[in-house]
TILUM-326073 format. One line per 2 residues: for each residue x, y, z of N, C-alpha, C. Coordinates in Angstrom, 2 decimals, always signed. Atoms other than C-alpha are relative to their C-alpha. Layout:
REM residues N
X,Y,Z,X,Y,Z,X,Y,Z; ... $
END
This chain:
REM residues 273
+0.59,-1.13,+0.11,+0.17,+0.09,-0.01,+0.75,+0.89,+0.04; -0.69,-1.17,+0.34,+1.49,+3.26,-1.40,-0.85,+1.38,+0.93 $
+0.92,-1.06,-0.63,+0.49,+6.42,+1.02,+1.45,+0.92,-0.25; -1.19,-0.90,+0.47,+2.27,+9.57,-0.46,-0.45,+1.42,+1.09 $
+0.16,-0.81,-1.39,+0.55,+11.89,+2.21,-0.50,-0.09,+1.45; +0.74,+0.21,-1.38,-0.06,+12.50,+5.86,-1.18,+1.03,+0.15 $
+1.28,-1.16,-0.56,-3.39,+14.41,+7.15,+0.34,+0.18,+1.72; -0.41,+0.22,-1.34,-2.18,+15.52,+10.54,-1.87,+0.78,+0.56 $
+1.27,-0.61,-0.41,-6.30,+16.10,+12.22,+0.38,+0.15,+1.56; -0.16,-0.03,-1.60,-5.76,+17.46,+16.08,-0.90,+0.85,+0.13 $
+0.44,-1.25,-0.44,-7.43,+19.57,+18.41,+0.73,+0.20,+1.39; -0.93,-0.04,-1.02,-5.05,+20.79,+20.34,+0.59,+1.71,+0.93 $
-0.24,-1.04,-0.70,-5.41,+23.72,+22.68,+1.20,+0.74,+0.30; -1.27,-0.34,-0.29,-1.91,+24.06,+24.44,+0.79,-0.46,-0.63 $
-1.23,+0.51,+0.95,-0.07,+22.55,+21.61,+0.59,-1.23,+0.45; -0.79,+1.32,-0.25,+1.13,+19.22,+23.33,-0.42,-1.26,-1.02 $
+0.40,+0.87,+1.02,-1.35,+17.31,+21.28,+0.34,+0.17,-1.64; -0.57,-0.77,+1.41,-0.15,+19.06,+17.80,+1.39,-0.61,+0.01 $
-1.37,+0.47,+0.48,+3.47,+18.19,+18.61,+0.15,-1.46,+0.03; -0.24,+1.32,-0.14,+3.12,+14.60,+19.45,-0.30,-0.43,-1.76 $
+0.26,+0.35,+1.24,+1.37,+14.06,+15.94,+0.90,+0.28,-1.03; -1.57,-0.85,+0.84,+3.92,+16.24,+14.10,+1.22,-1.12,+0.07 $
-0.93,+0.96,-0.41,+6.52,+13.71,+15.83,-0.31,-1.08,-0.91; +0.22,+0.94,+0.44,+4.89,+10.83,+14.33,+0.05,-0.09,-1.72 $
-0.23,-0.30,+1.59,+4.45,+12.19,+10.85,+1.06,+0.06,-0.35; -1.15,-0.24,+0.52,+7.74,+13.04,+10.91,+0.90,-1.53,-0.20 $
-0.38,+1.38,-0.03,+8.63,+9.34,+11.77,-0.26,-1.24,-1.43; -0.01,+0.76,+0.94,+6.84,+7.79,+8.91,+0.63,+0.64,-1.37 $
-1.11,-0.53,+1.16,+9.12,+9.78,+6.35,-1.19,+0.27,-1.11; +1.05,-0.68,+1.13,+5.98,+10.97,+4.14,+0.20,+1.24,-0.24 $
-0.68,-1.46,+0.10,+7.00,+14.21,+2.70,-1.04,+0.71,+0.01; +0.75,-0.98,+0.30,+3.55,+15.72,+2.00,-0.96,-0.17,+1.45 $
+0.92,+0.24,-1.21,+1.96,+16.52,+5.35,-1.08,+1.43,-0.18; +0.91,-1.16,-0.02,-1.24,+18.71,+5.66,-0.76,-0.26,+1.09 $
+0.78,-0.30,-1.07,-3.17,+20.04,+8.58,-1.25,+0.28,-0.22; +1.42,-0.56,-0.27,-6.49,+20.11,+9.72,+0.02,+0.15,+1.38 $
+0.12,-0.44,-1.30,-6.63,+22.07,+12.77,-1.60,+0.44,+0.48; +1.56,+0.10,-0.14,-9.88,+21.64,+14.38,-0.04,+0.81,+1.65 $
-0.15,-0.58,-0.86,-8.87,+23.59,+17.29,-0.62,+1.46,+0.20; +0.24,-1.05,+0.28,-9.73,+27.18,+16.23,-1.83,-0.15,+0.28 $
+1.69,+0.07,-0.29,-13.84,+28.26,+16.93,-0.68,-0.10,-0.97; +0.95,+0.04,+1.51,-14.22,+28.66,+13.17,-0.10,-1.50,-0.16 $
+0.06,+1.49,+0.86,-13.53,+24.47,+12.71,-1.35,-0.74,+0.60; +1.63,+0.64,-0.42,-17.23,+24.26,+14.40,-0.72,-0.07,-1.33 $
+1.12,+0.04,+1.33,-18.73,+25.43,+10.75,+1.02,-0.56,-1.32; -1.05,+0.37,+1.08,-15.57,+24.52,+8.45,-0.55,-1.11,-0.88 $
+0.56,+1.23,+0.61,-16.91,+22.14,+5.37,+1.53,-0.55,-0.23; -1.03,+0.94,+0.07,-13.96,+19.28,+5.50,-0.07,-0.66,-1.23 $
-0.28,+0.60,+1.44,-12.62,+17.73,+2.06,-0.51,-1.02,+0.47; +0.14,+1.27,-0.16,-13.31,+14.12,+1.99,+1.41,-0.46,-0.38 $
-1.30,+0.03,+0.33,-10.23,+12.12,+2.28,+0.04,-1.25,-0.63; -0.20,+1.12,+0.75,-8.65,+9.21,+0.04,+1.51,-0.05,-0.34 $
-1.29,+0.57,+0.20,-5.61,+7.29,-0.28,+0.94,+1.05,+0.96; -0.95,-0.91,-1.14,-3.77,+9.33,+2.93,-0.11,-0.59,+1.14 $
-0.02,+0.82,-1.30,-2.83,+8.01,+6.37,-0.59,+1.24,+0.76; +0.54,-0.99,-0.66,-4.64,+10.31,+8.93,+0.62,-0.28,+1.59 $
-0.51,+0.02,-1.25,-2.98,+10.92,+12.05,-0.90,+1.02,+0.54; +1.08,-0.72,-0.75,-5.88,+11.86,+14.66,+0.24,-0.05,+1.22 $
-0.22,-0.05,-1.28,-4.94,+13.35,+17.86,-0.60,+1.05,+0.86; +1.26,-0.69,-0.69,-7.07,+14.80,+20.88,+0.90,-0.10,+1.37 $
-0.33,+0.04,-1.51,-6.05,+15.60,+24.76,-1.00,-0.60,+0.47; +0.91,+0.95,-0.99,-7.63,+13.74,+27.62,-0.49,+0.93,+0.97 $
+0.32,-0.75,-1.02,-9.89,+15.51,+29.94,-0.99,-1.00,+0.87; +0.68,+0.91,-0.70,-10.91,+13.49,+32.72,-0.29,-1.50,-0.26 $
+0.10,+1.16,+0.42,-10.37,+10.34,+31.27,-0.83,+0.07,-1.46; +1.24,+0.18,+0.99,-12.79,+11.07,+28.18,+0.72,+1.28,-1.05 $
-0.45,-0.94,+1.21,-12.13,+13.21,+24.92,-0.62,+1.40,+0.10; +0.66,-1.31,-0.24,-13.41,+17.06,+25.30,-0.96,-0.24,-1.24 $
+1.31,-0.09,+0.76,-16.74,+17.92,+23.88,+0.12,+0.34,-1.16; -0.42,-0.77,+0.94,-15.67,+20.22,+21.51,+0.87,-1.20,-0.91 $
-0.62,+1.04,+0.92,-13.24,+17.48,+20.03,-0.71,-0.91,-0.68; +0.79,+1.10,+0.65,-15.76,+15.20,+19.30,-0.95,+0.28,-0.87 $
+0.86,-0.38,+0.76,-18.24,+17.46,+17.86,+0.60,+0.47,-1.31; -0.92,-0.27,+1.30,-15.41,+18.37,+15.43,+0.31,-1.03,-0.67 $
-0.09,+1.41,+0.74,-14.33,+15.14,+14.71,-1.08,-0.68,-0.94; +1.19,+0.99,+0.58,-17.86,+13.89,+13.90,-0.18,+0.40,-1.61 $
+0.48,-0.74,+1.14,-18.06,+16.30,+10.80,+1.07,-0.71,-1.01; -1.06,+0.37,+0.80,-14.90,+14.44,+9.30,-0.61,-1.37,-0.84 $
+0.55,+1.69,+0.52,-15.60,+11.49,+6.52,+1.32,-0.54,-0.51; -1.16,+0.68,+0.00,-12.89,+9.14,+6.50,+0.33,-0.80,-1.26 $
+0.10,+0.33,+1.01,-13.85,+7.31,+3.44,+0.92,-1.51,+0.25; -0.82,+1.15,-0.16,-11.61,+3.96,+4.58,+1.53,+0.32,+0.08 $
-1.39,-0.24,-0.14,-8.70,+6.03,+5.12,+0.59,-0.60,+1.38; -0.79,+0.06,-0.97,-6.08,+4.59,+7.17,+0.26,+0.89,+1.09 $
-0.16,-1.20,-0.48,-5.82,+6.41,+10.51,+0.70,-0.35,+1.15; -0.97,+0.02,-1.03,-3.43,+6.60,+13.45,-0.48,+0.97,+1.22 $
+0.75,-0.78,-1.61,-5.04,+7.67,+17.01,+0.58,+0.43,+0.97; -1.11,-0.45,-1.05,-3.56,+9.44,+19.37,-0.62,+0.81,+1.02 $
+0.39,-0.94,-1.14,-4.20,+10.85,+22.85,+0.98,+0.74,+0.63; -0.86,-0.45,-0.89,-2.28,+13.16,+25.03,-0.47,+0.21,+1.38 $
+0.24,-0.46,-1.16,-2.98,+13.15,+28.89,+1.27,+0.43,+0.93; -0.78,-0.68,-0.83,-1.62,+14.79,+31.84,+0.75,-0.78,+1.01 $
-0.36,+0.87,-1.31,+0.38,+12.16,+33.65,-0.84,-1.07,+1.37; +0.65,+0.59,-0.85,-2.65,+10.61,+35.45,-0.32,-1.52,-0.76 $
+0.33,+1.36,+0.55,-4.50,+8.11,+33.37,-0.89,+0.34,-1.53; +0.64,-0.36,+1.13,-6.09,+8.34,+29.99,-1.54,-0.75,-0.24 $
+1.34,+0.75,-0.22,-8.92,+5.80,+31.09,-0.52,-0.61,-1.83; +1.00,-0.05,+1.26,-11.86,+5.49,+28.09,+0.38,+0.85,-1.26 $
+0.15,-0.46,+1.39,-10.49,+8.08,+25.75,+0.38,-0.54,-1.09; -0.06,+0.78,+1.55,-8.61,+5.93,+23.45,-0.85,-0.49,-0.70 $
+1.28,+0.86,+0.59,-11.32,+3.61,+23.32,-0.61,+0.96,-0.99; +1.01,-0.92,+0.57,-13.55,+6.44,+22.58,+0.64,+0.97,-1.23 $
-0.55,-0.82,+1.03,-11.51,+8.20,+20.09,+0.14,-1.27,-1.46; +0.39,+1.21,+1.06,-11.21,+4.85,+18.20,-1.35,-0.56,-0.73 $
+1.02,+0.38,+0.55,-14.80,+4.25,+18.05,-0.56,+1.03,-0.76; +0.63,-1.26,+0.43,-15.25,+8.01,+16.99,+0.34,-0.37,-1.79 $
-1.02,+0.56,+0.99,-12.60,+7.10,+14.14,-1.14,-0.51,-1.02; +0.63,+1.41,+0.38,-14.45,+3.96,+13.28,-1.18,+0.85,-0.74 $
+1.19,-0.35,+0.43,-17.87,+5.81,+13.04,+0.29,+1.18,-1.06; -0.13,-1.29,+0.87,-16.46,+8.84,+10.95,+0.59,-0.94,-1.62 $
-0.27,+0.71,+0.93,-15.28,+5.96,+8.37,+1.36,-0.26,-0.23; -1.05,+0.18,-0.03,-11.75,+5.75,+8.92,+0.40,-1.33,+0.70 $
-0.39,+1.65,+0.30,-10.06,+2.23,+9.06,+1.62,+0.43,+1.37; -1.11,-0.24,-0.38,-7.49,+2.82,+12.47,+0.72,-1.27,+0.09 $
-1.20,+1.04,-0.04,-4.20,+0.84,+12.12,+1.00,+0.23,+1.22; -1.29,+0.14,-0.96,-2.11,+1.85,+15.25,-0.70,+1.12,+1.06 $
+0.41,-1.21,-0.95,-2.97,+4.15,+18.54,+0.87,+0.32,+0.96; -0.91,-0.41,-1.04,-0.94,+5.87,+21.05,-0.51,+0.62,+1.05 $
+0.39,-0.94,-1.42,-1.38,+7.45,+24.53,+1.68,+0.94,+0.49; -0.88,-0.52,+0.02,+1.21,+9.91,+24.98,-0.16,+1.39,+1.21 $
+0.18,-1.00,-1.28,+2.05,+12.51,+28.03,+0.27,+1.52,-0.21; +0.11,-1.52,+0.18,+1.46,+16.17,+27.84,+0.09,+0.95,+1.18 $
+0.07,-0.59,-1.35,+1.97,+18.65,+30.57,-1.42,+0.55,+0.27; +1.78,-0.21,-0.85,-1.42,+18.99,+32.72,+0.07,+1.33,-0.30 $
+0.54,-1.60,+0.15,-3.35,+22.05,+31.61,-0.11,+0.55,+1.32; +0.15,-0.60,-1.59,-3.47,+22.77,+35.61,+1.23,+0.12,+0.82 $
-1.60,+0.14,-0.77,+0.47,+22.49,+35.95,+0.24,+1.25,+0.03; -0.81,-1.49,-0.12,+1.97,+25.73,+37.41,+1.03,-0.28,+0.87 $
-1.18,+0.28,-1.05,+4.90,+26.76,+39.28,-0.13,-0.65,+1.27; +0.18,+0.42,-1.19,+3.65,+25.88,+42.43,-0.45,-1.31,+0.09 $
+0.52,+1.13,+0.21,+1.91,+22.89,+41.32,+0.15,-0.87,-1.09; -0.87,+0.43,+1.19,+4.07,+21.07,+38.66,-0.73,-1.36,-0.32 $
+0.30,+1.25,+0.32,+2.25,+18.21,+36.78,+0.43,-0.37,-1.59; -0.98,+0.65,+1.38,+4.37,+16.41,+33.95,+0.68,+1.46,-0.84 $
-0.40,-1.07,+0.35,+6.22,+19.94,+33.22,+0.74,-0.17,-1.11; -0.99,+0.17,+0.98,+7.93,+20.06,+29.81,-0.46,-1.16,-1.08 $
+0.28,+1.05,+0.69,+6.05,+17.19,+28.43,-0.92,+0.24,-0.90; -0.88,+1.11,+0.62,+6.08,+15.71,+25.83,+1.35,+0.58,+0.11 $
-1.74,-0.60,+0.11,+10.12,+16.22,+26.12,+0.36,-0.88,-1.42; -0.78,+0.54,+0.81,+12.87,+15.06,+24.07,-0.20,-1.45,-0.54 $
-0.01,+1.57,-0.23,+12.59,+11.26,+24.85,-1.41,-0.10,-0.75; +1.20,+0.57,+0.63,+8.62,+11.29,+23.99,+0.03,+0.24,-1.02 $
+0.16,-0.57,+1.48,+9.22,+13.17,+20.75,+0.59,-1.27,-0.94; -0.68,+0.82,+0.89,+11.68,+10.70,+19.85,-0.83,-1.25,-0.15 $
+0.66,+1.33,-0.31,+9.51,+7.56,+20.97,-0.95,+0.14,-1.25; +0.86,-0.13,+1.07,+6.72,+9.21,+18.47,+0.54,-0.28,-1.20 $
-0.64,+0.16,+1.64,+8.95,+9.32,+15.55,+0.35,-1.19,-0.01; -0.15,+1.48,+0.20,+9.86,+5.65,+16.32,-1.18,-0.76,-0.31 $
+1.53,+0.64,+0.36,+6.03,+4.73,+16.31,-0.34,+0.35,-1.19; +0.40,+0.16,+1.97,+5.96,+6.67,+12.88,+0.31,-1.06,-0.77 $
-0.64,+0.62,+0.95,+8.64,+4.76,+11.39,-0.56,-1.78,+0.29; +0.58,+1.25,+0.21,+6.84,+1.54,+12.57,-1.38,-0.08,-0.68 $
+1.27,-0.05,+0.61,+3.46,+2.25,+11.42,+0.18,-0.05,-1.54; -0.18,+0.01,+1.50,+4.89,+3.18,+7.73,+0.31,-1.15,-0.15 $
-0.64,+1.35,+0.78,+7.07,-0.05,+7.59,-1.38,-1.31,+0.22; +0.90,+0.89,-0.25,+3.85,-2.00,+8.87,-1.30,-0.05,-1.20 $
+1.28,-0.19,+1.34,+1.32,-0.13,+5.82,+0.66,-0.54,-1.03; -0.74,+0.42,+1.35,+3.87,-0.65,+3.31,-0.12,-1.63,-0.21 $
-0.14,+1.80,+0.18,+3.41,-4.85,+4.06,-1.61,-0.06,-0.44; +1.45,+0.13,+0.54,-0.52,-4.17,+3.14,-0.22,+0.27,-0.98 $
+0.33,+0.28,+1.53,-1.93,-4.99,-0.43,-1.06,+0.86,-0.31; +1.40,-0.92,+0.05,-5.43,-2.95,+0.33,-0.23,+0.25,+1.36 $
+0.91,-0.49,-1.17,-7.68,-1.48,+2.99,-0.46,-1.17,+0.55; +0.65,+0.72,-0.56,-9.66,-4.25,+3.40,+0.97,-1.39,+0.82 $
-1.07,+1.07,-1.27,-6.60,-6.39,+5.25,+0.43,+0.48,+1.29; -0.42,-0.30,-1.20,-6.37,-4.26,+8.03,-1.32,-0.12,+1.35 $
+1.04,+0.59,-1.60,-8.13,-5.89,+11.28,-0.41,+0.98,+0.72; +0.19,-0.55,-0.84,-9.67,-4.57,+14.03,+1.22,+0.40,+1.27 $
-0.97,-0.48,-1.15,-7.58,-2.34,+16.45,-0.70,-0.40,+1.52; +0.65,+0.13,-1.49,-7.82,-3.28,+19.97,+0.83,+0.91,+0.97 $
-0.45,-1.32,-1.51,-7.34,-0.44,+22.84,-0.40,-0.13,+1.11; +0.51,-0.08,-1.24,-7.66,-0.02,+26.54,-0.93,+0.55,-0.13 $
+1.12,-0.96,-0.25,-10.74,+1.08,+27.63,-1.48,-0.75,+0.47; +0.98,+0.86,-0.44,-13.97,+0.42,+29.02,-1.31,+0.79,-0.67 $
+1.19,+0.14,+0.68,-17.55,+0.46,+27.51,-1.14,-0.22,+0.56; +0.08,-1.79,-0.04,-19.72,+2.76,+28.63,+1.20,+0.51,+0.43 $
-1.05,-0.98,-0.29,-17.38,+5.03,+28.80,-0.38,+0.66,+1.24; -0.07,-0.74,-1.39,-16.57,+6.45,+32.37,-0.93,+1.74,-0.11 $
+0.68,-1.18,+0.24,-18.93,+9.65,+33.31,+1.14,+0.91,+0.06; -0.64,-0.92,-0.44,-17.71,+12.65,+32.45,+0.31,+1.20,+1.00 $
-0.32,-0.92,-1.12,-16.09,+15.32,+34.71,-1.16,+0.87,+0.29; +1.19,-1.13,-0.44,-18.87,+17.36,+36.81,+0.41,+1.00,+0.40 $
+0.06,-1.33,-0.34,-17.42,+20.32,+37.78,-0.44,+1.03,-1.33; +0.54,-1.10,+0.91,-19.21,+23.38,+36.04,+0.34,+1.20,+0.18 $
+0.13,-2.03,-0.26,-19.54,+27.15,+35.84,+1.68,+0.33,+0.30; -1.25,-0.23,-0.67,-15.59,+27.35,+36.30,+0.64,+0.35,-1.26 $
-0.76,-0.74,+0.89,-13.31,+29.30,+34.22,+1.11,+0.92,+0.76; -1.18,-0.57,-0.59,-9.78,+30.97,+34.87,-0.69,+1.27,-0.34 $
+0.78,-1.37,+0.04,-10.44,+34.59,+35.87,+1.38,+0.76,-0.43; -0.72,-1.26,+0.60,-8.69,+37.97,+34.59,+0.47,+0.88,+1.39 $
-0.37,-0.99,-1.40,-6.54,+40.15,+37.33,+0.05,+1.24,-1.18; -0.05,-1.24,+0.93,-7.71,+43.03,+35.10,+1.01,+1.08,+0.67 $
-1.34,-0.80,-0.03,-4.97,+45.29,+36.98,+1.40,-0.29,-1.22; -1.31,+0.54,+0.46,-2.11,+43.05,+35.35,-0.73,-0.23,-1.68 $
+0.12,+0.66,+1.55,-4.14,+42.67,+31.72,+0.22,+1.10,-0.55; -0.23,-1.05,+1.24,-2.90,+44.54,+28.83,-0.92,-0.02,-1.21 $
+1.30,+0.01,+1.17,-5.82,+43.88,+26.67,+0.45,-0.56,-1.55; -0.75,+0.44,+1.39,-3.68,+42.29,+24.07,-0.87,-0.73,-0.93 $
+0.72,+0.91,+0.25,-6.07,+39.95,+23.43,+0.48,-1.54,-0.34; -0.85,+1.34,+0.30,-3.71,+36.71,+23.06,-1.22,-0.85,+0.79 $
+0.79,+0.83,-0.22,-6.22,+34.87,+25.30,-1.19,-0.45,-0.54; +1.60,+0.20,+0.62,-9.52,+35.42,+23.32,+1.07,-1.18,-1.34 $
-0.52,+0.43,+1.40,-6.85,+34.41,+20.12,+0.07,-1.79,-0.13; -0.40,+1.38,+0.01,-6.23,+30.75,+21.28,-0.96,-0.70,+0.78 $
+1.34,+0.76,-0.64,-9.81,+30.21,+23.18,-0.26,-0.79,-1.10; +0.25,+0.28,+1.01,-10.83,+27.38,+21.25,-1.70,-0.21,-0.08 $
+1.49,-0.01,+0.27,-14.60,+27.91,+22.23,-0.33,+1.47,-0.10; +0.39,-1.24,-0.10,-14.52,+31.91,+22.08,-0.64,+0.27,+1.07 $
+0.64,-0.48,-1.40,-15.34,+31.97,+25.60,+0.38,+1.56,+0.89; -0.80,-1.05,-0.33,-13.10,+35.14,+25.89,-0.42,+1.59,-0.64 $
+0.05,-0.89,+0.53,-13.90,+38.43,+25.17,+0.17,+1.44,+0.63; -0.69,-1.12,-0.60,-11.86,+41.61,+25.65,-0.26,+1.54,-0.83 $
+0.20,-1.62,+0.25,-12.83,+45.11,+25.60,+0.59,+0.97,+1.35; -0.53,-0.82,-1.03,-12.55,+47.54,+28.43,+0.60,-0.78,+1.20 $
-0.40,+1.22,-0.99,-12.34,+44.11,+30.72,+0.05,-0.99,-0.59; -0.11,+1.64,+0.48,-11.34,+40.63,+29.88,-1.32,-0.78,+0.57 $
+1.32,+0.49,-0.69,-14.79,+38.60,+30.34,+0.16,-1.38,-0.33; +0.68,+1.47,+0.25,-15.49,+34.88,+30.26,-0.96,-0.83,+0.06 $
+1.52,+0.33,-0.22,-18.38,+33.21,+29.48,+0.35,-1.41,+0.49; -0.14,+0.75,-0.82,-18.26,+30.38,+31.88,-0.57,-1.52,-0.55 $
+0.73,+0.82,+0.35,-20.79,+28.30,+30.11,+0.77,-0.77,-1.31; -0.86,+0.30,+1.35,-18.36,+27.57,+27.07,+1.34,-0.41,+0.32 $
-1.84,+0.63,-0.65,-14.97,+27.29,+28.98,-0.13,-1.43,+0.17; -0.24,+1.27,-0.10,-13.78,+23.86,+28.56,+1.17,-0.05,+0.82 $
-1.22,-0.34,-0.68,-10.76,+24.80,+31.03,+1.15,-0.89,-0.62; -1.15,+0.62,+0.14,-8.11,+23.73,+29.03,+1.01,+0.66,-0.03 $
-1.22,-1.00,-0.34,-5.72,+26.66,+29.97,+0.72,+0.57,-0.90; -1.32,-0.42,+0.40,-4.33,+27.73,+27.14,-0.17,+1.55,-0.04 $
-0.10,-1.14,-0.22,-5.49,+31.29,+27.91,+1.19,+0.50,+1.24; -0.93,-0.13,-0.74,-3.22,+31.00,+30.96,+1.24,-0.31,-0.17 $
-0.93,+0.22,+0.71,-0.59,+29.52,+29.29,+0.94,+1.00,-0.84; -0.29,-0.82,+1.56,-0.50,+32.11,+26.29,+0.27,+1.62,+0.79 $
+0.05,-1.56,-0.39,-0.97,+35.40,+28.60,+1.33,+0.45,+0.57; -1.45,-0.52,-0.22,+2.16,+37.57,+28.48,+0.12,+0.43,+1.32 $
-0.10,-0.67,-0.61,+1.59,+39.16,+31.58,-0.21,-0.76,+1.66; +0.64,+1.19,-1.06,+0.07,+36.13,+34.11,-1.26,+0.50,+0.27 $
+1.39,-0.75,-0.47,-3.47,+38.08,+34.09,-0.81,-1.23,+0.05; +1.12,+1.10,+0.32,-5.11,+34.64,+33.36,+0.25,-1.01,+0.89 $
-0.17,+0.74,-1.25,-5.47,+32.39,+36.68,-1.02,-0.78,+0.20; +0.88,+0.65,-0.15,-7.42,+29.54,+37.60,+0.23,+0.10,+1.72 $
+0.16,-0.51,-1.93,-8.60,+30.61,+41.36,-0.76,-0.69,+0.45; +1.28,+0.69,-0.80,-11.50,+28.41,+41.79,+0.81,-1.22,+1.21 $
-1.02,+0.60,-1.40,-10.45,+26.41,+45.48,-0.19,-1.31,-0.82; +0.11,+1.47,+0.35,-12.30,+23.01,+43.71,+1.18,-0.34,-1.12 $
-1.01,+0.55,+0.48,-9.48,+23.15,+40.93,+1.37,-0.03,+0.36; -1.54,-0.05,-1.18,-6.56,+24.28,+43.23,-0.06,-1.10,+1.05 $
-0.16,+1.66,-1.10,-7.57,+20.95,+45.36,+0.38,-1.12,-1.22; -0.12,+0.91,+1.07,-7.70,+18.96,+42.11,+2.03,+0.26,-0.24 $
-1.39,-0.32,+0.52,-4.44,+20.37,+40.81,+1.29,-0.42,+1.23; -0.63,+0.79,-1.16,-2.64,+19.82,+44.42,+0.13,-1.08,-0.01 $
-0.13,+1.23,+0.03,-3.81,+16.56,+44.41,+0.95,-1.08,-0.92; -0.73,+0.62,+1.14,-2.42,+15.82,+41.01,+1.36,+0.01,+0.16 $
-1.37,-0.49,-0.16,+1.03,+17.29,+41.72,+0.63,-0.99,+0.77; -0.86,+1.01,-0.88,+1.48,+14.99,+44.51,-0.22,-1.39,-0.49 $
+0.27,+1.28,+0.08,-0.09,+11.92,+43.30,+0.70,-0.53,-1.35; -0.61,+0.25,+1.24,+1.48,+12.02,+39.77,+0.95,+0.24,-0.42 $
-1.52,-0.86,+0.24,+4.97,+12.79,+40.10,+0.55,-1.16,-0.81; -0.43,+1.37,+0.33,+5.86,+9.09,+39.14,+0.17,+0.15,-1.92 $
-0.18,+0.20,+1.45,+6.96,+9.32,+35.13,-1.01,-1.09,-0.68; +0.28,+0.80,+1.11,+4.66,+8.01,+32.61,+0.59,-0.13,-1.34 $
-0.95,+0.00,+1.19,+5.98,+6.61,+29.51,-1.39,-0.37,-1.13; +1.19,+0.30,+1.46,+3.75,+6.53,+25.87,-0.17,-1.33,+0.01 $
+0.24,+1.31,+0.10,+2.12,+3.56,+25.36,-0.52,-0.23,-1.92; +0.46,+0.13,+1.18,+1.22,+1.97,+21.65,-0.20,-1.12,-0.48 $
+0.94,+1.12,+0.39,-1.10,-0.56,+20.00,+0.27,+0.27,-1.19; -0.08,+0.31,+1.35,-1.04,-1.85,+16.69,-0.79,-1.21,-0.34 $
+1.06,+1.14,+0.53,-3.46,-4.28,+14.75,+0.55,-1.21,+0.26; -0.63,+1.09,-0.10,-3.06,-7.84,+15.12,+1.38,-0.49,-0.73 $
-0.76,+0.37,+1.07,-0.14,-9.63,+13.43,-0.40,-0.74,-1.18; +0.61,+1.09,+1.32,-2.06,-12.52,+11.84,-0.56,+0.80,-1.03 $
+0.52,-0.13,+1.44,-3.16,-10.07,+9.27,+1.18,+1.13,-0.65; -1.05,-0.73,+0.33,-0.06,-8.56,+8.64,+0.61,+1.11,+0.15 $
-0.11,-1.46,-0.69,-0.01,-5.49,+10.50,+0.74,-0.11,+1.04 $
END
C-alpha cells in the first residue's frame, strides 16, 4: 500500500497534542504533510474535504479520562472513506482511561480504519510553578518515541496490499465510557490590573469564550478549562483561582509525580500489520 500524503487532524488548545502528531508524521517519512486544525472556534462550521488514499493521524487531549466535547463534535464532521488512521491521545500523566477507546470508536464511525494507536504524555493543563504536573512533556524522549512509532507504522502499512486487510484495532478502555467531569461554571479569571488587553487569551480560546473590551470577560458556560489562555498570557493575568480546581491540582501534583511513558498499540500480527 503506497501512501504519499499524511493528514494531521488534531484538537490541541495548548499545543501538546499537535507536537506529538507532528513527531509521528515525521517518523513516517511521508514527505507531504497537511494540517487539519480543529482547535479554533471556526472549525465548528468548516466544511472538510473528504479523504482518500492518505494516512490520517488523529489527535486529541484527554480531559478527565474522556475526549473533550468540542473535539468530539468537530471530529464527527470528518469523512474518512476507509482512510487508514493512527489515533493518538495526550494526557497529563494521570490516566487516559476510556479516551483512547472513545477516539477509536469515533474514528470508526467517521469512516476511518484505525491501524495503530498511541497514548502520550503532555504537560497537564492545570500545571503551574507551584503545582507542577508533567512539566515540559512531551519532552525530547517522548518526541523521539513518537518518531519511532511513526517509523513502525510506515513499515507495517507498507506490507499491506489493500485497505481490506486492516484488522480491528484493540485498545484499552471500557464501554460504556466513564462519566465525564462533573465540575461546571468554572473558568480562569482575569486580574484586570495586570491585563494589558492584548487579546492573546481570546485568540487561543477554542470555544470563543473570552471577550476583550474595557475588561476581559469569560463566558463560563462554554469554557472547557483547557487553560490555553493561562499558558499564553504574557503578563500572567489569567489565573485559575477556583478552590475546587486548586484542590484537584494539588492532588495531581502529589499523586502523579512518577513519570509515565507513552503506550502504543497495533493491529494483530496475523493480518500482516
